[in-house]
All heavy atoms as an XYZ file, in Angstrom:
944
protein
N     127.436    100.516    116.955
C     126.917    100.835    115.647
C     125.688    100.006    115.275
O     124.734    100.563    114.776
C     128.052    100.642    114.642
C     127.981    101.510    113.411
S     127.740    103.265    113.650
C     129.234    103.890    112.997
N     125.652     98.689    115.517
C     124.459     97.925    115.172
C     123.220     98.420    115.917
O     122.131     98.407    115.379
C     124.790     96.493    115.571
C     126.256     96.427    115.628
C     126.711     97.812    115.988
N     123.406     98.877    117.163
C     122.271     99.385    117.924
C     121.669    100.599    117.231
O     120.466    100.723    117.131
C     122.705     99.745    119.351
C     121.599    100.359    120.163
C     120.558     99.589    120.641
C     121.588    101.721    120.417
C     119.529    100.149    121.377
C     120.564    102.287    121.151
C     119.537    101.507    121.626
N     122.537    101.496    116.724
C     122.041    102.688    116.059
C     121.265    102.341    114.796
O     120.225    102.904    114.532
C     123.206    103.615    115.717
C     123.825    104.254    116.932
C     125.017    105.107    116.574
O     125.418    105.139    115.408
O     125.560    105.737    117.498
N     121.766    101.396    114.005
C     121.062    101.072    112.772
C     119.733    100.379    113.094
O     118.748    100.598    112.390
C     121.928    100.211    111.852
O     122.025     98.906    112.333
N     119.709     99.553    114.147
C     118.451     98.925    114.552
C     117.464     99.994    115.004
O     116.296     99.983    114.630
C     118.685     97.905    115.668
C     117.406     97.379    116.267
C     116.639     96.450    115.571
C     116.943     97.833    117.489
C     115.451     95.967    116.089
C     115.754     97.359    118.030
C     115.022     96.420    117.326
O     113.841     95.960    117.836
N     117.952    100.937    115.776
C     117.095    102.010    116.271
C     116.570    102.862    115.123
O     115.373    103.173    115.066
C     117.848    102.883    117.278
C     117.015    104.026    117.820
C     117.776    104.807    118.886
N     117.094    106.014    119.243
C     116.195    106.128    120.213
N     115.886    105.071    120.920
N     115.623    107.281    120.477
N     117.436    103.240    114.193
C     116.978    104.075    113.082
C     115.994    103.314    112.194
O     115.043    103.906    111.675
C     118.160    104.601    112.262
O     118.877    103.548    111.679
N     116.173    102.002    112.044
C     115.224    101.190    111.278
C     113.868    101.149    111.975
O     112.816    101.267    111.330
C     115.768     99.763    111.085
O     117.026     99.837    110.430
C     114.827     98.915    110.277
N     113.890    100.992    113.287
C     112.653    100.955    114.055
C     111.931    102.310    114.008
O     110.715    102.372    113.817
C     112.969    100.573    115.504
C     111.770    100.255    116.334
C     112.197     99.712    117.687
C     110.990     99.399    118.537
N     111.346     98.856    119.838
N     112.682    103.392    114.142
C     112.101    104.733    114.080
C     111.554    104.995    112.676
O     110.481    105.581    112.519
C     113.140    105.806    114.489
C     112.651    107.205    114.178
C     113.467    105.678    115.968
N     112.258    104.536    111.649
C     111.791    104.714    110.269
C     110.446    104.025    110.065
O     109.546    104.580    109.422
C     112.821    104.173    109.284
N     110.287    102.837    110.604
C     109.014    102.132    110.507
C     107.890    102.886    111.187
O     106.778    102.989    110.653
N     108.167    103.410    112.368
C     107.157    104.195    113.096
C     106.776    105.451    112.319
O     105.596    105.782    112.192
C     107.696    104.598    114.471
C     107.653    103.555    115.569
C     108.417    104.055    116.793
C     106.215    103.260    115.942
N     107.770    106.135    111.798
C     107.514    107.358    111.048
C     106.673    107.053    109.817
O     105.700    107.747    109.521
C     108.839    108.060    110.680
C     109.460    108.674    111.935
C     108.621    109.120    109.606
C     110.832    109.254    111.728
N     107.037    106.008    109.092
C     106.291    105.644    107.891
C     104.842    105.321    108.189
O     103.927    105.778    107.484
N     104.611    104.564    109.239
C     103.243    104.173    109.608
C     102.406    105.396    109.999
O     101.284    105.576    109.538
C     103.312    103.165    110.754
C     102.024    102.479    111.069
C     102.177    101.309    112.016
N     103.264    101.424    112.981
C     104.364    100.652    112.975
N     104.524     99.718    112.082
N     105.309    100.813    113.887
N     102.984    106.263    110.833
C     102.239    107.440    111.284
C     102.072    108.472    110.172
O     101.023    109.122    110.081
C     102.904    108.069    112.508
C     102.718    107.265    113.759
N     101.503    107.147    114.388
C     103.588    106.521    114.484
C     101.631    106.366    115.453
N     102.895    105.972    115.524
N     103.082    108.634    109.326
C     102.955    109.571    108.217
C     101.847    109.154    107.253
O     101.108    109.995    106.746
C     104.270    109.684    107.450
C     105.244    110.748    107.903
C     106.498    110.723    107.042
C     104.624    112.113    107.907
N     101.754    107.862    106.994
C     100.701    107.368    106.102
C      99.326    107.750    106.647
O      98.454    108.218    105.907
C     100.816    105.857    105.928
N      99.131    107.572    107.947
C      97.863    107.952    108.571
C      97.638    109.459    108.512
O      96.540    109.917    108.200
C      97.829    107.496    110.027
C      97.712    106.007    110.215
C      97.762    105.622    111.690
O      97.632    106.516    112.558
O      97.927    104.434    111.963
N      98.676    110.227    108.818
C      98.544    111.682    108.830
C      98.221    112.228    107.440
O      97.365    113.103    107.300
C      99.834    112.328    109.356
C     100.071    112.206    110.851
C     101.494    112.604    111.203
C      99.071    113.055    111.611
N      98.911    111.719    106.431
C      98.674    112.204    105.071
C      97.265    111.853    104.625
O      96.577    112.657    104.007
C      99.746    111.650    104.109
C     101.094    112.291    104.423
C      99.354    111.878    102.656
C     102.271    111.657    103.708
N      96.824    110.658    104.973
C      95.497    110.219    104.557
C      94.381    110.970    105.280
O      93.385    111.359    104.667
C      95.346    108.722    104.799
C      94.020    108.173    104.329
C      93.916    106.677    104.571
O      94.741    106.079    105.251
N      92.890    106.072    104.014
N      94.543    111.206    106.581
C      93.443    111.749    107.377
C      93.558    113.232    107.715
O      92.535    113.896    107.883
C      93.292    110.961    108.682
C      92.977    109.515    108.474
N      91.787    109.087    107.941
C      93.710    108.396    108.696
C      91.791    107.768    107.853
N      92.954    107.321    108.307
N      94.764    113.736    107.854
C      94.935    115.111    108.334
C      95.277    116.103    107.226
O      94.968    117.279    107.336
C      96.043    115.164    109.396
C      95.803    114.283    110.600
C      94.691    114.791    111.495
O      94.490    116.012    111.558
O      94.019    113.963    112.118
N      95.945    115.648    106.183
C      96.398    116.547    105.128
C      95.322    116.634    104.053
O      95.152    115.722    103.257
C      97.713    116.019    104.537
C      98.635    117.021    103.875
C      99.008    118.132    104.842
C      99.874    116.336    103.387
N      94.571    117.705    104.074
C      93.451    117.882    103.150
C      93.866    118.840    102.039
O      93.520    120.014    102.064
C      92.233    118.428    103.904
C      91.784    117.578    105.059
C      91.323    116.197    104.632
O      90.713    116.042    103.583
N      91.631    115.199    105.427
N      94.598    118.341    101.055
C      95.019    119.162     99.936
C      94.492    118.549     98.652
O      94.816    117.408     98.332
C      96.543    119.255     99.889
C      97.013    120.372     98.979
O      96.566    120.422     97.814
O      97.830    121.188     99.433
N      93.676    119.274     97.898
C      93.080    118.707     96.689
C      94.097    118.392     95.590
O      93.800    117.637     94.671
C      92.102    119.795     96.229
C      92.567    121.040     96.879
C      93.249    120.637     98.149
N      95.308    118.940     95.685
C      96.326    118.666     94.672
C      96.955    117.287     94.830
O      97.597    116.799     93.920
C      97.422    119.730     94.729
C      96.909    121.123     94.387
C      97.952    122.150     94.612
N      98.209    122.272     96.048
C      99.146    123.051     96.575
N      99.910    123.778     95.797
N      99.311    123.121     97.884
N      96.739    116.666     95.991
C      97.303    115.336     96.230
C      96.350    114.272     95.720
O      95.144    114.365     95.883
C      97.538    115.109     97.728
C      98.675    115.880     98.367
C      98.725    115.588     99.852
C     100.000    115.541     97.716
N      96.921    113.257     95.130
C      96.141    112.084     94.763
C      96.259    111.064     95.889
O      96.335    111.424     97.072
N      96.302    109.826     95.528
C      96.466    108.749     96.502
C      97.957    108.574     96.773
O      98.702    108.066     95.935
C      95.860    107.457     95.962
C      96.001    106.231     96.844
C      95.250    106.442     98.156
C      95.478    105.010     96.136
N      98.405    109.024     97.946
C      99.820    108.974     98.318
C     100.077    107.724     99.133
O      99.344    107.426    100.077
C     100.228    110.222     99.130
C     101.663    110.120     99.618
C     100.030    111.480     98.310
N     101.131    107.001     98.772
C     101.550    105.819     99.509
C     102.999    106.003     99.931
O     103.846    106.322     99.100
C     101.432    104.550     98.638
O     100.100    104.438     98.162
C     101.809    103.313     99.414
N     103.273    105.808    101.212
C     104.651    105.869    101.694
C     105.303    104.531    101.381
O     104.867    103.493    101.868
C     104.706    106.148    103.217
C     103.957    107.430    103.572
C     106.144    106.192    103.706
C     104.503    108.674    102.931
N     106.350    104.551    100.548
C     106.987    103.297    100.147
C     108.207    102.966    100.989
O     108.521    101.791    101.179
C     107.355    103.328     98.662
O     108.197    104.422     98.390
N     108.896    103.981    101.504
C     110.088    103.706    102.311
C     110.443    104.948    103.112
O     110.144    106.072    102.698
C     111.264    103.327    101.405
C     112.436    102.716    102.163
O     112.230    102.234    103.303
O     113.560    102.707    101.623
N     111.073    104.741    104.251
C     111.597    105.833    105.063
C     112.998    105.434    105.503
O     113.200    104.339    106.026
C     110.715    106.104    106.313
C     111.320    107.210    107.167
C     109.295    106.439    105.921
N     113.952    106.322    105.266
C     115.324    106.113    105.727
C     115.658    107.212    106.720
O     115.552    108.398    106.388
C     116.323    106.159    104.562
C     116.133    105.007    103.609
O     115.772    103.921    104.023
N     116.353    105.241    102.337
N     116.051    106.814    107.921
C     116.378    107.774    108.972
C     117.877    107.752    109.183
O     118.500    106.687    109.227
C     115.634    107.422    110.286
C     116.010    108.383    111.390
C     114.139    107.428    110.068
N     118.474    108.939    109.312
C     119.908    109.020    109.568
C     120.213    108.417    110.935
O     119.347    108.337    111.810
C     120.380    110.474    109.496
O     119.742    111.252    110.493
N     121.459    107.991    111.121
C     121.834    107.331    112.382
C     121.661    108.229    113.597
O     121.357    107.748    114.687
C     123.270    106.820    112.314
C     123.391    105.567    111.483
O     122.414    104.858    111.280
N     124.590    105.290    110.994
N     121.826    109.544    113.415
C     121.636    110.449    114.554
C     120.179    110.914    114.689
O     119.868    111.754    115.521
C     122.572    111.648    114.447
C     122.310    112.506    113.218
O     121.455    112.119    112.378
O     122.964    113.561    113.084
N     119.295    110.351    113.856
C     117.855    110.621    113.891
C     117.507    112.085    113.613
O     116.451    112.567    114.015
C     117.234    110.183    115.224
C     117.433    108.729    115.633
C     116.778    108.462    116.971
C     116.887    107.783    114.581
N     118.382    112.803    112.900
C     118.099    114.208    112.621
C     117.307    114.402    111.334
O     116.607    115.397    111.193
C     119.403    115.017    112.569
O     120.247    114.516    111.545
N     117.434    113.470    110.387
C     116.727    113.573    109.114
C     116.030    112.267    108.783
O     116.539    111.194    109.074
C     117.686    113.915    107.960
C     118.226    115.305    108.028
C     119.474    115.553    108.576
C     117.480    116.373    107.552
C     119.974    116.830    108.640
C     117.974    117.657    107.611
C     119.231    117.890    108.159
N     114.877    112.392    108.137
C     114.162    111.224    107.632
C     113.846    111.490    106.160
O     113.166    112.461    105.827
C     112.878    110.992    108.407
N     114.393    110.651    105.287
C     114.087    110.724    103.868
C     112.882    109.835    103.616
O     112.949    108.619    103.814
C     115.280    110.270    103.027
C     116.414    111.269    103.073
O     116.152    112.452    102.814
O     117.551    110.872    103.381
N     111.785    110.445    103.193
C     110.522    109.743    103.004
C     110.277    109.584    101.507
O     110.226    110.570    100.770
C     109.350    110.522    103.646
C     108.044    109.787    103.464
C     109.635    110.790    105.117
N     110.170    108.330    101.070
C     109.927    108.026     99.669
C     108.456    107.658     99.502
O     107.921    106.869    100.274
C     110.832    106.883     99.205
C     112.288    107.276     99.265
C     113.039    107.060    100.416
C     112.892    107.900     98.182
C     114.363    107.442    100.486
C     114.211    108.283     98.240
C     114.948    108.060     99.387
O     116.271    108.448     99.456
N     107.821    108.245     98.485
C     106.390    108.022     98.290
C     106.094    107.753     96.821
O     106.858    108.112     95.929
C     105.585    109.233     98.771
C     105.774    110.464     97.922
C     104.897    110.730     96.876
C     106.819    111.337     98.154
C     105.063    111.850     96.089
C     107.002    112.456     97.370
C     106.122    112.722     96.331
N     104.962    107.113     96.596
C     104.396    106.975     95.264
C     103.029    107.638     95.295
O     102.459    107.847     96.375
C     104.260    105.505     94.832
O     103.433    104.817     95.772
C     105.611    104.818     94.758
N     102.517    107.948     94.121
C     101.242    108.642     94.054
C     100.488    108.196     92.809
O     101.095    107.891     91.786
C     101.439    110.178     94.047
C     100.117    110.908     94.136
C     102.242    110.622     92.853
C     100.236    112.362     94.475
N      99.187    108.124     92.944
C      98.314    107.873     91.800
C      97.435    109.087     91.612
O      96.833    109.554     92.590
C      97.451    106.640     92.039
C      98.182    105.318     92.055
C      97.230    104.201     92.414
C      98.841    105.039     90.724
N      97.309    109.666     90.488
C      98.001    109.354     89.244
C      99.444    109.860     89.277
O      99.756    110.832     89.962
C      97.187    110.090     88.181
C      96.540    111.217     88.903
C      96.318    110.732     90.314
N     100.317    109.192     88.506
C     101.746    109.514     88.499
C     102.050    110.924     88.010
O     103.090    111.477     88.336
C     102.515    108.514     87.631
C     102.609    107.147     88.284
O     102.546    107.088     89.522
O     102.744    106.150     87.551
N     101.152    111.506     87.215
C     101.402    112.842     86.673
C     101.513    113.891     87.774
O     102.053    114.963     87.560
C     100.278    113.264     85.708
C     100.113    112.370     84.502
C      99.196    111.193     84.774
O      98.146    111.370     85.422
O      99.554    110.090     84.345
N     100.978    113.606     88.934
C     100.989    114.567     90.032
C     102.232    114.465     90.908
O     102.290    115.083     91.964
C      99.754    114.369     90.917
C      98.458    114.741     90.263
C      97.334    114.646     91.269
C      96.051    115.194     90.702
N      95.009    115.279     91.714
N     103.236    113.708     90.505
C     104.383    113.454     91.380
C     105.145    114.731     91.734
O     105.535    114.913     92.889
C     105.326    112.430     90.757
O     105.864    112.916     89.540
N     105.353    115.639     90.771
C     106.084    116.877     91.068
C     105.293    117.774     92.002
O     105.849    118.347     92.943
C     106.404    117.627     89.772
C     107.414    116.890     88.923
O     108.214    116.121     89.434
N     107.361    117.117     87.626
N     104.000    117.889     91.752
C     103.144    118.708     92.605
C     103.075    118.104     94.005
O     103.163    118.824     95.004
C     101.730    118.838     91.991
C     100.781    119.535     92.946
C     101.799    119.561     90.666
N     102.937    116.791     94.085
C     102.838    116.125     95.388
C     104.106    116.325     96.201
O     104.039    116.542     97.414
C     102.568    114.642     95.201
N     105.255    116.262     95.542
C     106.519    116.468     96.266
C     106.578    117.880     96.843
O     106.998    118.071     97.986
C     107.706    116.212     95.336
C     109.019    116.110     96.066
C     110.123    115.520     95.209
O     109.854    114.975     94.124
O     111.276    115.605     95.654
N     106.116    118.865     96.083
C     106.085    120.244     96.578
C     105.092    120.403     97.731
O     105.386    121.059     98.727
C     105.729    121.204     95.444
C     106.779    121.382     94.358
C     106.221    122.222     93.213
C     108.033    122.006     94.919
N     103.918    119.801     97.592
C     102.899    119.895     98.640
C     103.389    119.238     99.929
O     103.283    119.811    101.018
C     101.569    119.253     98.182
C     100.597    119.113     99.339
C     100.960    120.074     97.059
N     103.951    118.036     99.804
C     104.433    117.326    100.998
C     105.615    118.050    101.638
O     105.704    118.125    102.863
C     104.807    115.890    100.637
C     103.627    114.985    100.270
C     104.120    113.650     99.736
C     102.708    114.786    101.466
N     106.509    118.585    100.817
C     107.631    119.348    101.374
C     107.130    120.601    102.076
O     107.651    120.975    103.138
C     108.615    119.723    100.266
O     109.215    118.574     99.731
N     106.115    121.237    101.512
C     105.531    122.415    102.155
C     104.831    122.091    103.457
O     104.782    122.914    104.369
N     104.284    120.894    103.548
C     103.570    120.472    104.759
C     104.484    119.748    105.747
O     104.008    119.244    106.768
C     102.407    119.561    104.384
N     105.780    119.707    105.479
C     106.680    118.925    106.333
C     106.710    119.441    107.774
O     106.827    118.652    108.710
C     108.094    118.883    105.752
O     108.665    120.169    105.734
N     106.592    120.750    107.970
C     106.560    121.301    109.331
C     105.336    120.827    110.094
O     105.432    120.392    111.244
N     104.178    120.911    109.446
C     102.935    120.420    110.052
C     103.042    118.934    110.372
O     102.684    118.490    111.470
C     101.759    120.681    109.108
C     100.517    119.920    109.476
C      99.730    120.322    110.536
C     100.158    118.781    108.769
C      98.593    119.616    110.884
C      99.021    118.065    109.114
C      98.232    118.480    110.174
N     103.537    118.144    109.396
C     103.649    116.701    109.598
C     104.664    116.367    110.694
O     104.446    115.444    111.480
C     104.038    116.020    108.278
C     102.970    116.083    107.179
C     103.540    115.613    105.842
C     101.754    115.257    107.569
N     105.734    117.130    110.762
C     106.741    116.891    111.802
C     106.170    117.164    113.200
O     106.389    116.392    114.135
C     107.956    117.778    111.545
C     109.101    117.521    112.478
C     110.291    118.380    112.131
N     111.388    118.097    113.035
C     112.329    118.958    113.311
N     112.340    120.157    112.743
N     113.288    118.636    114.154
N     105.412    118.255    113.333
C     104.777    118.560    114.629
C     103.761    117.480    115.008
O     103.678    117.068    116.161
C     104.107    119.926    114.590
C     105.050    121.087    114.750
C     104.324    122.407    114.916
N     103.459    122.741    113.788
C     103.876    123.296    112.651
N     105.150    123.574    112.491
N     103.013    123.569    111.689
N     103.000    117.020    114.029
C     102.019    115.970    114.296
C     102.720    114.665    114.688
O     102.246    113.948    115.570
C     101.131    115.759    113.080
N     103.844    114.371    114.038
C     104.618    113.179    114.414
C     105.158    113.303    115.832
O     105.169    112.324    116.576
C     105.799    112.978    113.457
C     105.538    112.269    112.157
C     106.793    112.265    111.297
C     105.078    110.847    112.405
N     105.616    114.487    116.187
C     106.179    114.696    117.527
C     105.147    114.406    118.608
O     105.499    113.922    119.688
C     106.691    116.130    117.661
N     103.877    114.678    118.326
C     102.848    114.405    119.328
C     102.485    112.923    119.381
O     101.931    112.459    120.370
C     101.598    115.240    119.051
O     100.973    114.798    117.864
N     102.803    112.178    118.312
C     102.456    110.752    118.260
C     103.603    109.830    118.648
O     103.375    108.738    119.142
C     101.988    110.374    116.858
C     100.670    110.991    116.475
C     100.323    110.632    115.065
N      98.996    111.097    114.721
C      98.153    110.414    113.998
N      98.486    109.248    113.497
N      96.970    110.901    113.738
N     104.832    110.246    118.366
C     106.010    109.402    118.614
C     106.845    110.060    119.703
O     107.173    111.246    119.616
C     106.860    109.238    117.336
C     106.047    108.582    116.230
C     108.104    108.419    117.623
C     106.770    108.530    114.893
N     107.202    109.297    120.703
C     107.964    109.834    121.818
C     109.468    109.717    121.527
O     110.080    108.674    121.748
C     107.616    109.075    123.097
O     108.385    109.546    124.170
N     110.020    110.806    120.981
C     111.454    110.897    120.726
C     111.955    112.208    121.311
O     111.188    113.163    121.435
C     111.745    110.887    119.219
C     111.450    109.611    118.448
C     111.624    109.852    116.951
C     112.389    108.501    118.898
N     113.242    112.250    121.604
C     113.809    113.494    122.130
C     113.693    114.609    121.084
O     113.299    115.720    121.392
C     115.254    113.285    122.538
C     115.853    114.480    123.225
C     117.226    114.206    123.727
N     118.022    113.641    122.636
C     119.277    113.265    122.749
N     119.884    113.361    123.905
N     119.928    112.774    121.734
N     114.062    114.282    119.829
C     113.858    115.210    118.723
C     113.218    114.442    117.567
O     113.553    113.282    117.323
C     115.175    115.830    118.228
O     116.048    114.795    117.804
C     115.838    116.658    119.310
N     112.319    115.093    116.880
C     111.674    114.475    115.729
C     112.492    114.822    114.492
O     112.854    115.986    114.299
C     110.239    115.005    115.576
O     109.539    114.756    116.800
C     109.519    114.311    114.445
N     112.805    113.849    113.660
C     113.636    114.118    112.475
C     112.969    115.102    111.511
O     111.750    115.159    111.408
C     113.766    112.744    111.807
C     113.392    111.748    112.834
C     112.461    112.434    113.775
N     113.793    115.880    110.832
C     113.301    116.749    109.768
C     112.942    115.857    108.585
O     113.674    114.933    108.240
C     114.362    117.760    109.361
C     114.638    118.766    110.448
C     115.710    119.738    110.044
C     115.973    120.680    111.210
N     117.238    121.374    111.084
N     111.815    116.133    107.971
C     111.301    115.281    106.901
C     111.706    115.827    105.535
O     111.533    117.018    105.252
C     109.776    115.201    106.983
C     109.209    114.718    108.312
C     107.699    114.834    108.320
C     109.639    113.289    108.572
N     112.233    114.937    104.699
C     112.561    115.272    103.313
C     111.826    114.280    102.424
O     112.025    113.075    102.552
C     114.064    115.197    103.067
C     114.846    116.162    103.949
C     116.308    116.178    103.635
N     116.953    114.923    104.035
C     118.246    114.780    104.261
N     119.059    115.808    104.119
N     118.735    113.625    104.610
N     110.974    114.797    101.545
C     110.142    113.936    100.708
C     110.742    113.778     99.322
O     111.234    114.736     98.728
C     108.725    114.517    100.599
C     107.955    114.423    101.881
C     107.960    115.457    102.790
C     107.240    113.271    102.177
C     107.258    115.365    103.981
C     106.534    113.159    103.367
C     106.549    114.209    104.262
N     110.679    112.525     98.815
C     111.206    112.194     97.494
C     110.222    111.265     96.799
O     109.722    110.319     97.405
C     112.558    111.468     97.596
C     113.536    112.146     98.489
N     114.265    113.235     98.085
C     113.893    111.895     99.769
C     115.053    113.625     99.089
N     114.842    112.822    100.119
N     109.969    111.533     95.518
C     109.126    110.643     94.729
C     109.898    109.358     94.455
O     111.042    109.387     93.997
C     108.710    111.318     93.421
C     107.899    110.417     92.527
C     106.631    110.002     92.916
C     108.399    109.976     91.323
C     105.883    109.161     92.105
C     107.656    109.144     90.503
C     106.407    108.737     90.904
O     105.670    107.903     90.115
N     109.297    108.220     94.746
C     109.931    106.916     94.561
C     109.719    106.449     93.121
O     108.594    106.145     92.729
C     109.336    105.901     95.542
C     110.062    104.578     95.538
O     111.053    104.430     94.791
O     109.650    103.682     96.291
N     110.783    106.391     92.360
C     110.695    106.053     90.945
C     110.909    104.569     90.668
O     110.992    104.175     89.511
C     111.706    106.869     90.150
C     111.452    108.348     90.242
C     112.468    109.155     89.477
O     113.452    108.641     88.985
N     112.225    110.452     89.373
N     110.971    103.736     91.687
C     111.245    102.318     91.448
C     110.138    101.651     90.646
O     110.425    100.792     89.812
C     111.458    101.550     92.765
O     110.348    101.760     93.627
C     112.722    101.976     93.459
N     108.894    102.037     90.855
C     107.817    101.418     90.079
C     107.909    101.831     88.614
O     107.666    101.018     87.722
C     106.451    101.771     90.658
O     106.242    103.162     90.613
N     108.266    103.090     88.360
C     108.452    103.542     86.978
C     109.605    102.807     86.311
O     109.503    102.376     85.162
C     108.728    105.046     86.933
C     107.574    105.882     87.458
O     106.443    105.354     87.519
O     107.812    107.043     87.810
N     110.700    102.659     87.045
C     111.867    101.954     86.516
C     111.530    100.497     86.247
O     111.901     99.944     85.208
C     113.050    102.054     87.507
O     113.311    103.437     87.762
C     114.290    101.393     86.955
N     110.812     99.871     87.153
C     110.405     98.474     86.970
C     109.527     98.303     85.743
O     109.681     97.337     84.984
N     108.615     99.242     85.526
C     107.736     99.168     84.348
C     108.539     99.327     83.064
O     108.299     98.607     82.084
C     106.657    100.235     84.441
N     109.518    100.250     83.060
C     110.354    100.427     81.868
C     111.179     99.178     81.589
O     111.323     98.760     80.439
C     111.273    101.634     82.027
C     110.582    102.951     81.792
C     111.557    104.083     81.563
N     112.599    104.188     82.562
C     112.505    104.882     83.692
N     111.392    105.523     83.969
N     113.500    104.932     84.539
N     111.724     98.554     82.625
C     112.520     97.328     82.448
C     111.635     96.198     81.937
O     112.028     95.459     81.026
C     113.220     96.949     83.772
C     114.319     97.958     84.086
C     113.791     95.540     83.707
C     114.934     97.807     85.452
N     110.448     96.058     82.504
C     109.530     95.008     82.052
C     109.149     95.208     80.587
O     109.110     94.245     79.812
C     108.284     94.983     82.928
N     108.896     96.459     80.191
C     108.580     96.738     78.787
C     109.760     96.428     77.875
O     109.577     95.893     76.781
C     108.153     98.199     78.608
C     106.777     98.464     79.154
O     105.956     97.555     79.253
N     106.513     99.710     79.510
N     110.981     96.765     78.316
C     112.165     96.475     77.514
C     112.353     94.969     77.346
O     112.699     94.487     76.259
C     113.404     97.100     78.151
N     112.108     94.210     78.401
C     112.215     92.747     78.327
C     111.164     92.190     77.371
O     111.468     91.327     76.543
C     112.094     92.121     79.736
C     113.340     92.448     80.569
C     111.887     90.607     79.646
C     113.220     92.087     82.025
N     109.940     92.691     77.480
C     108.864     92.230     76.581
C     109.204     92.531     75.122
O     108.986     91.691     74.241
C     107.532     92.880     76.955
C     106.975     92.368     78.269
O     107.427     91.297     78.734
O     106.090     93.044     78.834
N     109.752     93.737     74.860
C     110.139     94.075     73.485
C     111.264     93.174     72.990
O     111.265     92.750     71.830
C     110.559     95.540     73.391
C     109.395     96.508     73.427
C     109.812     97.919     73.028
N     110.984     98.410     73.748
C     110.943     99.088     74.895
N     109.787     99.341     75.478
N     112.055     99.498     75.464
N     112.237     92.871     73.863
C     113.353     92.009     73.471
C     112.861     90.597     73.163
O     113.303     89.980     72.181
C     114.405     91.974     74.576
N     111.957     90.082     73.966
C     111.401     88.742     73.722
C     110.625     88.726     72.405
O     110.768     87.804     71.599
C     110.514     88.300     74.903
C     111.385     88.015     76.128
C     109.687     87.073     74.540
C     110.605     87.782     77.404
N     109.817     89.763     72.173
C     109.057     89.844     70.928
C     109.991     89.943     69.728
O     109.755     89.317     68.687
C     108.110     91.034     70.964
N     111.065     90.694     69.873
C     112.042     90.826     68.790
C     112.734     89.494     68.510
O     112.935     89.122     67.354
C     113.075     91.897     69.152
O     114.089     91.959     68.190
N     113.102     88.772     69.571
C     113.727     87.453     69.405
C     112.787     86.483     68.710
O     113.201     85.722     67.827
C     114.162     86.878     70.761
C     115.405     87.538     71.310
O     116.067     88.299     70.554
O     115.707     87.322     72.497
N     111.532     86.509     69.098
C     110.548     85.617     68.475
C     110.352     85.956     66.988
O     110.232     85.099     66.144
C     109.220     85.674     69.198
C     109.251     84.965     70.527
C     107.908     84.966     71.184
N     107.994     84.277     72.476
C     107.219     84.510     73.498
N     106.249     85.412     73.400
N     107.369     83.868     74.631
N     110.345     87.266     66.681
C     110.197     87.696     65.289
C     111.411     87.282     64.455
O     111.268     86.863     63.304
C     109.999     89.208     65.233
N     112.598     87.355     65.044
C     113.821     86.953     64.336
C     113.884     85.458     64.138
O     114.392     84.973     63.131
C     115.070     87.445     65.068
C     115.236     88.949     64.979
O     114.701     89.599     64.091
N     115.977     89.500     65.918
N     113.379     84.683     65.120
C     113.362     83.220     65.005
C     112.378     82.759     63.934
O     112.607     81.781     63.241
C     112.986     82.567     66.341
C     114.124     82.685     67.360
O     115.265     82.980     66.961
O     113.833     82.508     68.562
N     111.275     83.477     63.801
C     110.254     83.117     62.817
C     110.694     83.488     61.393
O     110.214     82.901     60.433
C     108.918     83.794     63.126
C     108.299     83.260     64.419
O     108.685     82.159     64.827
O     107.455     83.976     64.997
N     111.569     84.462     61.254
C     111.941     84.982     59.930
C     113.038     84.273     59.336
O     113.339     83.466     58.642
């Protein structure tokens, strides 16, 4: 079991690195903004790869997810030519909301601190 998780972690890193290059250089879609691959999780049997991405501007996240999902066949074929695996995992794209969540938490903390300071002064 540890060998499989090490292998899937290594394959996930390769997929993420090559996908970033492919999206930047090969995928010419005007609906995409600046896409960054934030994480890739590959199943232990290497059949699926969940690809998490962020995009600037954030308003394009729904459109970008549709565009990337639509281009998953093209990206999978391009990955197959770059990475030597018996089978290339099927790609599933997901918008990574951790930065949004982090910003909301930081704002909530800032508001709580400001509220505490206002209560201490009053």
